[in-house]
C-alpha positions as CSV (number, residue, x, y, z in Angstrom):
1,X,2.8,-26.2,-7.7
2,X,5.8,-26.2,-9.9
3,X,7.5,-22.9,-10.7
4,X,9.1,-22.5,-14.1
5,X,11.8,-19.8,-14.2
6,X,13.5,-20.9,-17.3
7,X,13.1,-19.4,-20.8
8,X,9.5,-19.7,-21.8
9,X,7.9,-17.8,-24.7
10,X,4.3,-18.5,-23.7
11,X,2.0,-15.8,-22.4
12,X,1.4,-15.8,-18.7
13,X,-2.0,-15.4,-16.9
14,X,-1.8,-13.8,-13.5
15,X,-4.7,-14.4,-11.2
16,X,-5.0,-12.4,-8.0
17,X,-6.3,-14.7,-5.2
18,X,-8.3,-13.0,-2.5
19,X,-11.7,-11.7,-3.6
20,X,-10.9,-12.8,-7.1
21,X,-10.7,-16.6,-7.1
22,X,-13.6,-16.6,-4.6
23,X,-16.6,-14.3,-4.3
24,X,-16.9,-11.3,-2.0
25,X,-20.0,-13.1,-0.7
26,X,-17.8,-15.3,1.4
27,X,-17.3,-12.2,3.6
28,X,-13.6,-13.1,4.1
29,X,-12.6,-9.5,3.6
30,X,-15.0,-8.5,6.4
31,X,-13.4,-11.1,8.7
32,X,-10.0,-9.9,7.8
33,X,-10.9,-6.3,8.3
34,X,-12.1,-7.1,11.9
35,X,-8.9,-8.9,12.7
36,X,-6.7,-6.1,11.3
37,X,-8.7,-3.5,13.2
38,X,-8.2,-5.5,16.4
39,X,-4.5,-5.6,15.7
40,X,-4.4,-1.8,15.4
41,X,-6.2,-1.4,18.7
42,X,-3.8,-3.8,20.4
43,X,-1.0,-1.3,19.5
44,X,-2.6,1.1,21.9
45,X,-4.8,3.1,19.5
46,X,-8.4,4.0,20.1
47,X,-11.0,2.4,17.9
48,X,-11.4,5.7,16.0
49,X,-7.6,6.1,15.5
50,X,-7.4,2.4,14.5
51,X,-10.1,2.8,11.9
52,X,-8.6,6.0,10.4
53,X,-5.1,4.6,10.2
54,X,-6.2,1.2,8.9
55,X,-8.0,2.9,6.0
56,X,-5.2,5.5,5.4
57,X,-2.5,2.8,5.2
58,X,-4.6,0.7,2.9
59,X,-5.2,3.6,0.5
60,X,-1.6,4.8,0.7
61,X,0.3,1.5,0.4
62,X,-2.2,-1.0,-1.0
63,X,-1.8,-3.0,2.1
64,X,-2.4,-2.0,5.7
65,X,0.5,-4.1,6.9
66,X,2.9,-1.9,4.9
67,X,2.0,1.1,7.0
68,X,2.2,-0.9,10.2
69,X,5.8,-2.0,9.3
70,X,6.9,1.4,8.2
71,X,5.5,3.4,11.1
72,X,5.0,1.0,14.0
73,X,7.8,-1.5,13.7
74,X,5.3,-4.3,13.5
75,X,6.6,-7.8,12.9
76,X,4.9,-9.0,9.6
77,X,5.0,-12.6,10.7
78,X,3.2,-11.8,14.0
79,X,0.6,-9.9,12.0
80,X,0.2,-12.8,9.6
81,X,-0.3,-15.2,12.5
82,X,-3.0,-13.1,14.1
83,X,-4.8,-11.9,11.0
84,X,-4.4,-14.0,7.8
85,X,-3.4,-17.2,9.6
86,X,-6.3,-17.1,12.0
87,X,-9.0,-17.0,9.4
88,X,-11.2,-20.2,9.4
89,X,-10.9,-20.4,5.6
90,X,-12.0,-24.1,5.5
91,X,-15.4,-22.9,6.8
92,X,-15.7,-19.9,4.5
93,X,-14.7,-21.2,1.0
94,X,-14.9,-24.5,-0.8
95,X,-13.8,-25.9,-4.1
96,X,-15.5,-24.3,-7.1
97,X,-15.8,-26.6,-10.1
98,X,-16.4,-23.7,-12.4
99,X,-13.1,-22.1,-11.4
100,X,-11.3,-25.4,-11.7
101,X,-12.7,-26.0,-15.2
102,X,-11.7,-22.5,-16.2
103,X,-8.1,-23.2,-15.2
104,X,-8.2,-26.6,-16.9
105,X,-9.5,-25.0,-20.2
106,X,-6.6,-22.5,-20.5
107,X,-4.5,-23.8,-23.4
108,X,-1.2,-24.5,-21.7
109,X,0.6,-24.6,-25.1
110,X,-0.2,-20.8,-25.2
111,X,0.0,-19.7,-21.6
112,X,1.2,-20.5,-18.1
113,X,-0.9,-19.8,-15.1
114,X,0.5,-18.0,-12.0
115,X,-1.0,-16.4,-8.9
116,X,-0.1,-12.9,-7.9
117,X,-1.1,-11.9,-4.3
118,X,-0.4,-9.4,-1.6
119,X,-0.8,-12.1,1.0
120,X,2.0,-14.2,2.5
121,X,2.9,-17.5,0.9
122,X,1.1,-19.8,3.5
123,X,-2.2,-18.0,3.2
124,X,-2.0,-18.0,-0.6
125,X,-1.2,-21.7,-0.7
126,X,-3.9,-22.5,1.7
127,X,-6.6,-20.7,-0.4
128,X,-5.4,-22.4,-3.6
129,X,-5.5,-25.8,-2.0
130,X,-9.0,-25.3,-0.5
131,X,-10.3,-24.1,-3.9
132,X,-8.7,-27.2,-5.4
133,X,-6.7,-25.4,-8.1
134,X,-3.2,-25.6,-6.5
135,X,-2.3,-28.3,-9.0
136,X,-3.2,-26.1,-11.9
137,X,-1.1,-23.1,-10.8
138,X,2.4,-23.1,-12.2
139,X,3.9,-20.5,-9.9
140,X,3.2,-18.0,-7.1
141,X,4.3,-14.5,-6.4
142,X,3.5,-13.2,-2.9
143,X,4.5,-10.6,-0.4
144,X,7.5,-12.0,1.5
145,X,6.6,-11.0,5.1
146,X,9.9,-12.5,6.3
147,X,11.5,-9.4,4.8
148,X,10.4,-6.2,6.5
149,X,11.2,-4.3,3.3
150,X,8.8,-6.4,1.2
151,X,6.9,-4.7,-1.7
152,X,3.3,-5.2,-2.6
153,X,0.8,-4.3,-5.3
154,X,0.4,-1.7,-6.7
155,X,4.1,-0.8,-6.3
156,X,6.2,-1.1,-9.4
157,X,8.9,-3.1,-7.6
158,X,6.4,-5.8,-6.9
159,X,5.3,-6.1,-10.5
160,X,8.9,-6.0,-11.7
161,X,9.9,-8.8,-9.3
162,X,7.0,-10.9,-10.6
163,X,8.2,-10.6,-14.2
164,X,11.7,-11.7,-13.1
165,X,10.5,-14.6,-11.0
166,X,8.3,-15.9,-13.9
167,X,11.1,-15.3,-16.5
168,X,9.1,-12.8,-18.5
169,X,10.9,-10.1,-20.4
170,X,7.9,-8.8,-22.5
171,X,5.1,-7.5,-20.2
172,X,2.8,-7.3,-23.2
173,X,2.5,-11.0,-22.9
174,X,0.9,-10.7,-19.4
175,X,-2.8,-11.3,-18.8
176,X,-3.8,-10.0,-15.3
177,X,-7.0,-10.0,-13.3
178,X,-7.5,-8.4,-9.9
179,X,-10.4,-7.2,-7.9
180,X,-8.6,-3.9,-7.2
181,X,-9.0,-1.2,-9.8
182,X,-5.8,0.4,-8.5
183,X,-3.7,-2.7,-9.1
184,X,-5.2,-3.2,-12.5
185,X,-4.4,0.3,-13.5
186,X,-0.9,0.1,-12.1
187,X,-0.1,-3.1,-14.2
188,X,-1.5,-1.5,-17.3
189,X,0.8,1.6,-16.9
190,X,3.7,-0.8,-16.7
191,X,2.9,-2.3,-20.0
192,X,1.1,-5.4,-18.9
193,X,-0.8,-6.2,-22.1
194,X,-4.2,-7.6,-21.0
195,X,-5.5,-6.3,-17.7
196,X,-9.0,-7.0,-16.4
197,X,-10.8,-5.7,-13.3
198,X,-12.8,-8.4,-11.5
199,X,-15.9,-6.4,-10.3
200,X,-18.8,-8.1,-8.6
201,X,-20.9,-5.0,-8.8
202,X,-23.5,-4.6,-6.0
203,X,-21.8,-6.9,-3.5
204,X,-20.2,-5.6,-0.4
205,X,-16.5,-6.0,0.7
206,X,-14.3,-4.4,3.3
207,X,-11.5,-2.2,2.0
208,X,-9.1,-0.7,4.5
209,X,-11.6,-1.5,7.3
210,X,-14.5,0.2,5.6
211,X,-17.4,-1.7,4.2
212,X,-18.1,-0.6,0.6
213,X,-20.4,-1.6,-2.2
214,X,-18.4,-3.0,-5.1
215,X,-18.6,-0.8,-8.1
216,X,-20.0,2.1,-6.1
217,X,-17.7,4.5,-8.0
218,X,-18.8,3.2,-11.4
219,X,-15.9,0.8,-11.6
220,X,-17.7,-1.6,-13.9
221,X,-16.0,-0.3,-17.1
222,X,-15.4,-2.0,-20.4
223,X,-12.3,-3.7,-19.0
224,X,-14.2,-5.3,-16.1
225,X,-15.9,-8.7,-15.7
226,X,-18.4,-9.8,-13.1
227,X,-17.5,-13.5,-13.2
228,X,-14.3,-15.3,-13.8
229,X,-16.0,-17.4,-16.5
230,X,-16.4,-14.2,-18.5
231,X,-12.7,-14.5,-19.2
232,X,-13.6,-17.2,-21.7
233,X,-15.0,-14.4,-23.9
234,X,-12.6,-11.6,-23.0
235,X,-9.4,-13.7,-23.4
236,X,-10.9,-16.2,-25.9
237,X,-7.6,-16.7,-27.6
238,X,-6.2,-18.4,-24.5
239,X,-8.8,-21.1,-24.1
240,X,-9.2,-24.6,-25.6
241,X,-12.2,-24.8,-27.9
242,X,-14.3,-27.9,-28.7
């Protein structure tokens, strides 16, 4: 994965990783939710208190870990080891030739491909490698858990840092897809030009420790797609043809 931070006038395609590059049917979000709940309980909270705080921090900060660091002086690296790092990802996801072909068919004379995730770098790299797309990703922006003051989606600071790291001065050239409606809306408000919500309507996922049905709030709007391959139509100008 080679990051290009020099001057580059091409557009940039930002892919969220978790629950976007792989389906919610993998139930990785459920496994992660269980680990995070256990982490809360180990802080001395009851199961009820843990569940309430987990959901509150997720809804408030976009990432439960942000609340844990702010209010419980948790070491992000310890959290990563016991939660993200303990997931048996190799048993839960596998290479998807459709996703790989999608990445290959993006016209690189028109756009670069980067990943934008709330996970820590080791988890992100692990997922990209298992999915067999790591060689097709030009750069990665992640939450730096080594810094207790790290930012995350949907915070403006995180999106602004992503632009700087990728050498982008015009956010209208950004194409962005994420499974979180909140993140998509945040990017759009910051002027990111082409924002898409990845919404596998009807499937279940765990959000802040609570199992939800995707699209249960009517999230499948005109700026949403149900499969990544739908991007070939929505962002047709970016893809090779013929």
